[in-house]
DOKOLZA-854906 format. One record per residue: residue number from 1; residue in one letter; x, y, z of N, C-alpha, C in turn. Coordinates in pm, whole numbers. Layout:
N
- resi/resn/nx/ny/nz/cax/cay/caz/cx/cy/cz
- NUM/A/X/Y/Z/X/Y/Z/X/Y/Z
...
% end
This chain:
332
- resi/resn/nx/ny/nz/cax/cay/caz/cx/cy/cz
- 1/M/3017/-582/2696/2893/-512/2727/2905/-365/2689
- 2/K/2801/-310/2631/2803/-169/2596/2687/-99/2665
- 3/S/2710/26/2699/2605/106/2761/2552/204/2659
- 4/I/2427/245/2677/2365/339/2584/2361/476/2650
- 5/V/2411/575/2577/2414/710/2626/2337/797/2529
- 6/L/2242/874/2576/2163/963/2492/2222/1102/2502
- 7/L/2267/1155/2389/2322/1290/2384/2221/1379/2314
- 8/L/2175/1484/2379/2078/1574/2322/2144/1707/2289
- 9/C/2111/1761/2172/2158/1896/2138/2044/1968/2071
- 10/A/2065/2090/2032/1957/2173/1981/1900/2120/1851
- 11/C/1978/2047/1773/1931/2012/1640/1909/1863/1619
- 12/T/1961/1778/1703/1951/1636/1673/1960/1554/1801
- 13/A/1922/1429/1789/1937/1333/1899/2008/1212/1843
- 14/Q/2105/1162/1914/2177/1046/1868/2197/951/1985
- 15/I/2199/823/1953/2224/720/2052/2360/660/2023
- 16/F/2450/665/2119/2585/614/2101/2605/494/2192
- 17/L/2674/394/2140/2714/279/2220/2860/298/2259
- 18/I/2888/294/2388/3024/312/2435/3062/195/2525
- 19/D/3190/167/2530/3237/56/2615/3216/89/2761
- 20/A/3159/-4/2831/3136/13/2975/3236/-74/3051
- 21/A/3226/-70/3181/3316/-150/3265/3294/-298/3237
- 22/P/3397/-381/3250/3382/-525/3225/3270/-584/3310
- 23/Q/3196/-677/3250/3084/-740/3319/3118/-884/3353
- 24/L/3052/-938/3452/3067/-1078/3485/3002/-1163/3376
- 25/L/3043/-1288/3362/2981/-1376/3265/2831/-1385/3292
- 26/G/2754/-1377/3185/2609/-1382/3201/2549/-1248/3239
- 27/G/2631/-1145/3241/2580/-1016/3283/2533/-928/3171
- 28/D/2525/-982/3048/2479/-898/2938/2327/-900/2932
- 29/D/2272/-846/2821/2127/-831/2811/2064/-940/2725
- 30/H/2137/-1049/2700/2083/-1155/2614/1952/-1211/2668
- 31/D/1953/-1254/2793/1833/-1312/2852/1721/-1211/2865
- 32/Y/1756/-1085/2886/1656/-980/2905/1567/-967/2782
- 33/Y/1628/-982/2662/1553/-965/2538/1515/-1095/2471
- 34/A/1555/-1208/2526/1536/-1337/2460/1389/-1368/2435
- 35/A/1303/-1344/2533/1161/-1374/2516/1099/-1285/2410
- 36/D/1133/-1155/2412/1081/-1063/2311/1127/-1105/2172
- 37/W/1251/-1149/2161/1307/-1192/2033/1234/-1314/1980
- 38/A/1209/-1410/2067/1138/-1531/2025/996/-1498/1979
- 39/E/928/-1411/2053/792/-1371/2016/792/-1294/1884
- 40/F/890/-1208/1867/904/-1130/1744/920/-1221/1623
- 41/K/1008/-1319/1633/1032/-1409/1520/906/-1489/1485
- 42/A/836/-1534/1588/716/-1614/1564/604/-1530/1502
- 43/K/581/-1411/1556/472/-1326/1510/491/-1282/1366
- 44/H/617/-1250/1330/643/-1194/1197/708/-1294/1102
- 45/N/705/-1422/1139/756/-1529/1053/897/-1500/1002
- 46/K/984/-1463/1094/1121/-1428/1058/1206/-1555/1047
- 47/V/1271/-1569/935/1363/-1681/911/1493/-1622/860
- 48/Y/1604/-1662/921/1733/-1604/885/1820/-1706/812
- 49/L/1929/-1659/754/2013/-1740/668/2095/-1843/745
- 50/G/2114/-1821/872/2192/-1912/954/2216/-1850/1090
- 51/M/2289/-1919/1176/2310/-1871/1311/2384/-1738/1313
- 52/E/2483/-1722/1226/2559/-1596/1224/2469/-1479/1189
- 53/D/2382/-1498/1090/2288/-1393/1050/2190/-1363/1163
- 54/E/2141/-1468/1229/2045/-1446/1337/2109/-1373/1455
- 55/V/2231/-1408/1487/2301/-1338/1595/2316/-1190/1563
- 56/A/2350/-1160/1438/2365/-1020/1396/2231/-948/1406
- 57/R/2123/-1015/1365/1990/-953/1372/1947/-933/1517
- 58/F/1982/-1025/1602/1949/-1011/1743/2019/-890/1804
- 59/E/2142/-866/1763/2214/-748/1812/2144/-620/1767
- 60/I/2097/-617/1642/2022/-500/1592/1892/-486/1671
- 61/F/1826/-597/1694/1701/-597/1772/1723/-537/1910
- 62/K/1830/-576/1977/1858/-524/2112/1883/-373/2108
- 63/T/1956/-328/2006/1980/-184/1991/1849/-109/1971
- 64/N/1761/-166/1889/1631/-102/1865/1544/-102/1990
- 65/M/1550/-207/2069/1471/-208/2191/1522/-104/2291
- 66/A/1653/-83/2292/1708/22/2378/1663/159/2329
- 67/K/1659/176/2198/1609/302/2140/1462/322/2176
- 68/A/1383/214/2166/1240/222/2200/1222/264/2346
- 69/Q/1307/214/2432/1298/251/2574/1324/400/2593
- 70/I/1420/453/2520/1449/597/2531/1332/678/2478
- 71/L/1277/638/2363/1160/707/2308/1044/704/2407
- 72/Q/1027/588/2472/919/574/2570/938/668/2688
- 73/E/1060/673/2737/1089/758/2853/1072/906/2822
- 74/Q/1097/944/2697/1089/1084/2658/954/1123/2596
- 75/E/866/1026/2573/737/1052/2508/654/1151/2589
- 76/Q/597/1249/2520/518/1354/2586/369/1321/2597
- 77/S/324/1215/2529/183/1180/2535/168/1033/2571
- 78/T/80/960/2503/45/824/2545/104/715/2457
- 79/A/183/751/2357/234/651/2263/322/547/2332
- 80/T/320/428/2276/409/322/2321/501/282/2206
- 81/Y/622/243/2241/722/204/2143/780/70/2183
- 82/G/808/-14/2085/861/-145/2117/879/-230/1994
- 83/V/831/-354/2001/854/-451/1895/758/-430/1779
- 84/T/811/-411/1660/733/-404/1537/799/-496/1434
- 85/Q/741/-505/1316/802/-589/1212/936/-536/1165
- 86/F/970/-412/1206/1095/-350/1163/1204/-356/1271
- 87/S/1181/-431/1376/1271/-427/1492/1407/-492/1468
- 88/D/1421/-569/1360/1551/-629/1331/1623/-558/1217
- 89/L/1579/-435/1186/1640/-358/1077/1721/-241/1133
- 90/T/1834/-217/1073/1910/-96/1106/1836/25/1050
- 91/E/1875/144/1093/1813/264/1039/1835/273/889
- 92/E/1952/231/842/1981/233/698/1888/138/623
- 93/E/1868/18/677/1779/-78/613/1635/-31/616
- 94/F/1594/30/727/1458/82/739/1431/192/637
- 95/S/1536/260/592/1519/371/498/1457/325/366
- 96/S/1459/194/336/1396/147/213/1244/157/220
- 97/Y/1190/173/340/1046/187/357/1003/334/355
- 98/V/1098/424/356/1068/566/349/1141/623/227
- 99/M/1172/751/228/1232/813/112/1342/908/154
- 100/D/1421/949/57/1519/1055/80/1443/1186/103
- 101/P/1475/1260/210/1405/1387/237/1412/1488/123
- 102/K/1500/1465/25/1514/1561/-85/1384/1573/-165
- 103/F/1303/1467/-168/1180/1474/-246/1085/1579/-189
- 104/F/1064/1575/-58/976/1674/3/1043/1811/11
- 105/A/1176/1812/19/1248/1938/31/1229/2026/-93
- 106/K/1201/1964/-208/1183/2043/-330/1055/2127/-326
- 107/G/964/2092/-235/842/2171/-220/744/2148/-334
- 108/H/648/2237/-345/545/2225/-449/514/2364/-504
- 109/N/446/2367/-616/402/2494/-672/250/2497/-691
- 110/L/181/2432/-599/36/2423/-607/-31/2546/-546
- 111/P/-145/2587/-599/-222/2694/-535/-281/2643/-404
- 112/Y/-304/2735/-311/-360/2693/-182/-513/2690/-188
- 113/A/-568/2587/-124/-713/2570/-120/-775/2671/-25
- 114/A/-897/2710/-55/-974/2796/35/-1013/2715/158
- 115/I/-1006/2777/273/-1045/2709/398/-1192/2736/425
- 116/P/-1271/2634/453/-1414/2653/482/-1434/2749/599
- 117/E/-1538/2826/592/-1566/2921/699/-1626/2853/821
- 118/D/-1693/2741/800/-1754/2670/912/-1646/2618/1007
- 119/P/-1667/2632/1137/-1569/2578/1232/-1565/2426/1223
- 120/A/-1450/2369/1252/-1435/2224/1248/-1512/2160/1363
- 121/P/-1578/2048/1340/-1641/1975/1452/-1533/1926/1548
- 122/D/-1573/1885/1666/-1478/1839/1767/-1398/1719/1721
- 123/S/-1459/1635/1640/-1389/1517/1588/-1449/1480/1453
- 124/Y/-1369/1412/1373/-1420/1365/1243/-1331/1253/1195
- 125/D/-1392/1148/1143/-1317/1032/1097/-1379/983/966
- 126/W/-1307/1001/855/-1362/965/725/-1377/814/708
- 127/R/-1317/734/795/-1340/590/791/-1485/559/824
- 128/D/-1547/644/907/-1687/623/946/-1785/670/839
- 129/H/-1734/735/736/-1821/791/632/-1794/731/495
- 130/G/-1717/621/491/-1702/544/368/-1599/592/269
- 131/A/-1508/684/312/-1416/745/217/-1276/684/219
- 132/V/-1255/578/296/-1120/525/315/-1118/375/285
- 133/T/-1026/333/198/-1010/190/167/-931/120/277
- 134/E/-914/-9/263/-841/-88/362/-695/-45/366
- 135/V/-629/-75/478/-486/-47/490/-410/-138/394
- 136/K/-317/-78/319/-238/-152/221/-94/-167/271
- 137/N/-13/-239/193/125/-265/234/218/-239/116
- 138/Q/306/-141/130/397/-105/23/513/-202/8
- 139/G/536/-289/108/648/-380/102/782/-306/106
- 140/Q/887/-372/56/1020/-313/59/1043/-226/-65
- 141/C/960/-128/-80/965/-36/-193/933/102/-138
- 142/G/1014/202/-170/991/337/-118/881/410/-191
- 143/S/765/345/-200/652/397/-278/544/459/-191
- 144/C/580/496/-69/481/555/22/409/673/-42
- 145/W/481/752/-123/423/868/-191/304/828/-279
- 146/A/314/710/-342/206/662/-428/83/624/-346
- 147/F/104/562/-230/-7/523/-144/-75/646/-84
- 148/S/5/746/-47/-52/871/3/-137/937/-104
- 149/T/-89/934/-229/-161/995/-340/-291/922/-371
- 150/T/-284/789/-384/-406/715/-416/-508/724/-304
- 151/G/-460/724/-179/-553/736/-67/-631/866/-73
- 152/N/-563/974/-107/-632/1102/-121/-734/1098/-234
- 153/I/-693/1044/-349/-784/1041/-465/-903/949/-439
- 154/E/-879/838/-370/-991/750/-334/-1095/827/-254
- 155/G/-1049/910/-161/-1141/990/-82/-1211/1096/-164
- 156/Q/-1138/1165/-251/-1199/1269/-335/-1302/1211/-431
- 157/W/-1270/1095/-489/-1364/1032/-581/-1491/990/-507
- 158/F/-1475/938/-387/-1591/899/-308/-1680/1020/-279
- 159/L/-1619/1130/-240/-1699/1248/-206/-1775/1305/-325
- 160/K/-1712/1301/-443/-1776/1361/-561/-1864/1261/-636
- 161/K/-1829/1134/-634/-1901/1035/-715/-1977/932/-632
- 162/N/-1962/939/-499/-2030/847/-408/-1995/702/-439
- 163/Q/-1867/680/-471/-1819/545/-502/-1677/530/-450
- 164/L/-1654/432/-362/-1520/408/-310/-1451/304/-396
- 165/V/-1342/344/-459/-1268/257/-551/-1123/247/-503
- 166/S/-1074/126/-483/-934/106/-447/-849/123/-572
- 167/L/-753/215/-567/-679/256/-686/-538/197/-690
- 168/S/-479/197/-808/-351/131/-833/-232/218/-799
- 169/E/-155/176/-699/-27/239/-670/79/197/-772
- 170/Q/67/75/-823/166/26/-918/167/108/-1046
- 171/E/52/158/-1087/49/245/-1204/139/367/-1184
- 172/L/135/423/-1064/221/537/-1035/368/496/-1029
- 173/V/397/384/-963/535/338/-951/595/315/-1090
- 174/S/516/259/-1181/568/219/-1311/550/322/-1422
- 175/C/446/403/-1415/411/488/-1529/433/637/-1506
- 176/D/448/680/-1381/479/821/-1350/625/845/-1388
- 177/K/649/932/-1487/783/953/-1540/857/1068/-1472
- 178/V/795/1134/-1378/861/1241/-1302/911/1189/-1168
- 179/D/827/1116/-1097/868/1056/-971/955/932/-999
- 180/Q/1010/872/-894/1112/769/-915/1075/634/-854
- 181/G/949/597/-864/907/463/-826/943/425/-685
- 182/C/1014/314/-670/1053/264/-538/1162/349/-473
- 183/E/1216/443/-546/1320/530/-489/1263/660/-435
- 184/G/1132/682/-451/1070/800/-391/991/884/-490
- 185/G/916/977/-438/833/1064/-520/761/1166/-435
- 186/L/678/1244/-498/608/1353/-430/463/1357/-478
- 187/P/367/1353/-386/226/1357/-429/192/1474/-519
- 188/S/248/1592/-493/214/1708/-577/259/1687/-721
- 189/D/368/1614/-743/410/1579/-879/323/1466/-935
- 190/A/286/1372/-849/206/1259/-894/70/1303/-946
- 191/Y/7/1402/-881/-122/1450/-930/-111/1493/-1076
- 192/K/-6/1566/-1108/11/1617/-1245/36/1504/-1343
- 193/Q/111/1403/-1300/135/1289/-1386/7/1208/-1411
- 194/I/-77/1199/-1309/-205/1128/-1324/-292/1197/-1427
- 195/M/-291/1329/-1426/-368/1403/-1526/-314/1375/-1666
- 196/K/-182/1365/-1681/-124/1334/-1812/-157/1191/-1856
- 197/L/-163/1100/-1760/-196/961/-1790/-344/942/-1819
- 198/G/-424/1040/-1785/-568/1031/-1807/-645/978/-1688
- 199/G/-574/943/-1581/-640/893/-1461/-567/773/-1404
- 200/L/-634/701/-1315/-578/583/-1250/-667/462/-1271
- 201/E/-603/348/-1291/-676/222/-1296/-704/173/-1154
- 202/T/-787/72/-1143/-817/16/-1012/-702/-75/-967
- 203/E/-701/-102/-837/-604/-196/-781/-620/-334/-847
- 204/K/-743/-373/-874/-770/-503/-934/-715/-511/-1076
- 205/D/-733/-405/-1154/-689/-407/-1293/-538/-391/-1308
- 206/Y/-475/-322/-1212/-331/-300/-1219/-274/-325/-1079
- 207/P/-262/-452/-1038/-226/-488/-900/-83/-448/-865
- 208/Y/-63/-432/-736/66/-388/-684/162/-504/-669
- 209/D/288/-487/-718/391/-587/-690/516/-525/-630
- 210/G/518/-394/-613/623/-329/-536/761/-332/-595
- 211/V/771/-331/-729/903/-325/-794/897/-225/-909
- 212/D/1012/-169/-941/1021/-81/-1057/1018/-166/-1183
- 213/E/927/-135/-1272/915/-212/-1395/850/-127/-1504
- 214/K/850/-179/-1625/794/-108/-1739/644/-85/-1720
- 215/C/598/31/-1765/456/66/-1755/374/-33/-1836
- 216/K/264/-84/-1774/179/-184/-1838/32/-148/-1824
- 217/L/-5/-31/-1870/-145/8/-1866/-227/-88/-1952
- 218/K/-337/-137/-1893/-414/-241/-1961/-556/-198/-1998
- 219/S/-610/-101/-1928/-749/-66/-1951/-769/84/-1934
- 220/S/-888/127/-1959/-921/268/-1942/-919/303/-1794
- 221/P/-875/424/-1759/-872/463/-1618/-1009/455/-1553
- 222/A/-1009/417/-1427/-1134/407/-1352/-1176/542/-1294
- 223/V/-1076/626/-1263/-1103/758/-1206/-1013/861/-1271
- 224/Y/-1050/985/-1257/-968/1096/-1307/-962/1204/-1200
- 225/I/-871/1296/-1215/-869/1416/-1132/-858/1537/-1224
- 226/N/-902/1653/-1175/-902/1774/-1257/-789/1870/-1224
- 227/S/-745/1869/-1098/-636/1957/-1056/-590/1915/-917
- 228/S/-510/1998/-854/-463/1968/-720/-432/2097/-646
- 229/V/-433/2089/-513/-414/2207/-429/-327/2174/-308
- 230/A/-266/2277/-255/-198/2266/-126/-295/2312/-17
- 231/I/-269/2267/105/-358/2300/218/-277/2367/327
- 232/S/-338/2455/397/-275/2535/502/-191/2451/598
- 233/K/-82/2510/649/-1/2447/753/-62/2464/892
- 234/D/-159/2552/905/-225/2574/1032/-313/2452/1063
- 235/E/-290/2388/1176/-359/2263/1205/-508/2281/1233
- 236/G/-546/2397/1280/-688/2426/1295/-755/2435/1159
- 237/E/-690/2500/1065/-743/2512/930/-738/2379/856
- 238/M/-636/2299/885/-631/2165/828/-755/2084/869
- 239/A/-792/2093/996/-909/2020/1045/-1037/2072/978
- 240/Q/-1048/2203/962/-1165/2260/895/-1176/2206/753
- 241/W/-1063/2205/681/-1066/2159/542/-1099/2010/536
- 242/L/-1034/1930/622/-1054/1785/619/-1199/1747/648
- 243/A/-1259/1809/747/-1395/1771/786/-1494/1792/673
- 244/K/-1469/1888/588/-1561/1917/478/-1518/1852/348
- 245/N/-1387/1836/326/-1338/1800/193/-1268/1665/181
- 246/G/-1244/1595/293/-1189/1461/281/-1045/1447/329
- 247/P/-991/1323/324/-855/1294/371/-748/1376/299
- 248/I/-641/1405/371/-533/1491/323/-404/1410/307
- 249/S/-341/1423/192/-208/1365/171/-105/1452/242
- 250/I/-16/1389/319/86/1466/391/222/1397/382
- 251/G/326/1475/415/458/1421/438/487/1424/587
- 252/I/570/1331/633/602/1325/775/743/1268/791
- 253/N/808/1299/901/934/1235/937/898/1106/1011
- 254/A/940/993/955/896/862/1006/992/800/1106
- 255/N/1087/875/1159/1190/816/1244/1132/736/1361
- 256/V/1039/794/1436/986/724/1553/883/618/1514
- 257/M/835/622/1391/732/527/1348/788/386/1333
- 258/Q/918/372/1318/978/239/1305/944/151/1424
- 259/L/934/211/1543/914/134/1666/784/171/1737
- 260/Y/694/241/1668/565/280/1725/471/160/1733
- 261/T/405/143/1847/312/32/1863/169/75/1896
- 262/G/148/202/1932/13/247/1959/11/374/2042
- 263/G/-109/428/2064/-124/550/2144/-105/676/2062
- 264/I/-106/790/2131/-91/921/2067/55/961/2075
- 265/S/119/973/1961/262/1000/1954/290/1149/1958
- 266/H/375/1188/2053/416/1329/2065/563/1335/2105
- 267/P/651/1294/2014/794/1295/2046/851/1436/2042
- 268/W/960/1455/2113/1033/1580/2102/1089/1593/1960
- 269/K/1100/1717/1914/1148/1741/1777/1288/1686/1752
- 270/I/1367/1670/1857/1502/1614/1838/1497/1469/1790
- 271/F/1384/1402/1811/1372/1264/1767/1316/1252/1626
- 272/C/1251/1356/1576/1201/1353/1437/1193/1497/1387
- 273/N/1299/1535/1319/1314/1671/1267/1197/1706/1175
- 274/P/1117/1808/1206/1001/1842/1123/1039/1895/985
- 275/D/1166/1927/966/1212/1976/835/1267/1864/748
- 276/K/1269/1742/798/1324/1628/723/1213/1527/694
- 277/L/1119/1565/611/1009/1476/576/1061/1364/486
- 278/D/1023/1240/517/1072/1127/438/967/1019/414
- 279/H/841/1047/447/738/943/435/605/1007/398
- 280/G/537/948/298/405/996/258/296/912/321
- 281/V/201/979/386/90/911/453/-38/991/430
- 282/L/-146/953/497/-277/1013/471/-349/1042/602
- 283/I/-381/1169/628/-464/1202/743/-609/1177/706
- 284/V/-674/1089/781/-814/1055/751/-911/1110/855
- 285/G/-860/1167/964/-950/1221/1065/-874/1275/1183
- 286/Y/-950/1313/1285/-891/1367/1407/-988/1350/1521
- 287/G/-938/1366/1643/-1024/1354/1760/-951/1399/1885
- 288/T/-1007/1364/2000/-949/1397/2129/-968/1280/2223
- 289/E/-864/1245/2296/-872/1138/2394/-816/1188/2527
- 290/N/-901/1189/2631/-860/1240/2762/-797/1379/2752
- 291/N/-864/1465/2676/-823/1604/2656/-697/1620/2571
- 292/T/-651/1511/2508/-534/1518/2421/-579/1511/2276
- 293/P/-558/1616/2198/-600/1616/2057/-504/1534/1971
- 294/Y/-558/1468/1869/-474/1384/1784/-525/1381/1641
- 295/W/-434/1347/1551/-466/1317/1412/-471/1165/1395
- 296/I/-557/1119/1303/-563/978/1265/-497/965/1129
- 297/I/-389/888/1122/-308/884/1000/-301/741/947
- 298/K/-345/724/823/-338/594/756/-198/574/700
- 299/N/-136/462/736/-3/430/688/-13/321/581
- 300/S/101/282/523/102/181/417/200/69/448
- 301/W/202/27/576/291/-82/619/211/-204/664
- 302/G/87/-216/618/4/-329/652/-69/-312/784
- 303/P/-174/-391/807/-256/-377/927/-192/-430/1055
- 304/S/-80/-500/1045/-16/-551/1167/71/-446/1235
- 305/W/94/-334/1168/176/-227/1225/88/-126/1299
- 306/G/141/-69/1406/71/40/1475/-64/0/1528
- 307/E/-161/89/1512/-298/62/1554/-377/12/1433
- 308/K/-361/-116/1402/-423/-179/1286/-389/-105/1157
- 309/G/-264/-62/1150/-217/7/1030/-221/157/1038
- 310/Y/-270/209/1149/-284/355/1166/-189/408/1273
- 311/Y/-164/537/1261/-75/610/1352/-153/729/1405
- 312/R/-154/744/1536/-214/864/1593/-102/957/1640
- 313/A/-109/1082/1595/-7/1180/1629/-74/1300/1695
- 314/Y/-7/1357/1794/-59/1474/1864/-94/1584/1764
- 315/R/-207/1648/1786/-256/1753/1696/-235/1891/1759
- 316/G/-157/1974/1690/-140/2111/1736/4/2153/1759
- 317/D/99/2063/1735/239/2096/1760/328/2063/1640
- 318/G/269/2043/1525/347/2012/1406/433/1888/1422
- 319/V/378/1785/1488/456/1666/1520/522/1607/1395
- 320/C/652/1594/1400/731/1532/1293/705/1597/1157
- 321/G/666/1724/1159/647/1800/1036/521/1765/959
- 322/L/422/1701/1024/303/1653/954/221/1763/888
- 323/N/243/1888/927/167/1999/870/242/2073/761
- 324/N/361/2027/725/446/2104/633/425/2076/485
- 325/M/360/1967/451/339/1934/309/205/1867/292
- 326/C/100/1946/302/-38/1896/295/-98/1929/158
- 327/T/-144/1828/88/-198/1849/-46/-321/1762/-70
- 328/S/-390/1793/-178/-505/1712/-219/-528/1725/-368
- 329/S/-579/1620/-428/-629/1627/-564/-764/1697/-562
- 330/V/-811/1734/-679/-945/1795/-695/-1020/1718/-802
- 331/V/-1140/1670/-769/-1226/1599/-863/-1353/1682/-881
- 332/N/-1383/1715/-1003/-1505/1793/-1031/-1620/1701/-1069
% end
């Protein structure tokens, strides 16, 4: 039997497993998690290679559930943490769904957008105004940057052309020669590559298969962009810009998102370093619930994750660095 000890320091949080006092037979946590494990396997159609593999996955699952309990106990808002489709993955395995922080660390050289003078309304959700496509699924490919980019362009095209078009992430994975496909990328670089490519094809014309492969452009681009901009790190100004100009592509530290199941997430910075951005997502709106302000963030892990594919994060505290890399394409 092992006990979980949470060690907190100024810069990081780590969970260590240490040997505890000997336990009586049957005194471990197998039965405690057995029902959750059975439900998890059934819900997510999990099939393992054999009993040895399943036992190993169950051990990872138990470790993740203990981590979820700690996140829950330390949560500053209403978020819940627990069983997700990623609950049988180690942190290393989960990293295939995010990216190396080095991509966001390189920064951008984009000019900053002007902030509208009009004050932001109390709430705004671009899903209610036709600017957001359905939640997509990147699969086991670190292409979140491509989904963040296309989501932003889908919104910009809708605002300027009054037409919502689902765009091809695979074109970026395969044809963007600056970013690195399933190994990661940066929206600010992707915008420039899209301009060189002449635009983006639709999802239908260039469907997603989530693997690195040779570029296979088949038709004329469905949409184009003219330039791109960075957006203020000030969350009040972010809301002003979003309400008038559409969804914002952002970077975020996805550490707590592995086990997020719903609610407004406001973890302590020790659980998700705001300087270690590793996931590209899309802010589509914001609001307030019981006096708690939040952002509405579209993810790319399918509709079964989070709140039907969305993540709500506390607004006003730079949660997980969500305000550190905000960008948008520009469509004239």
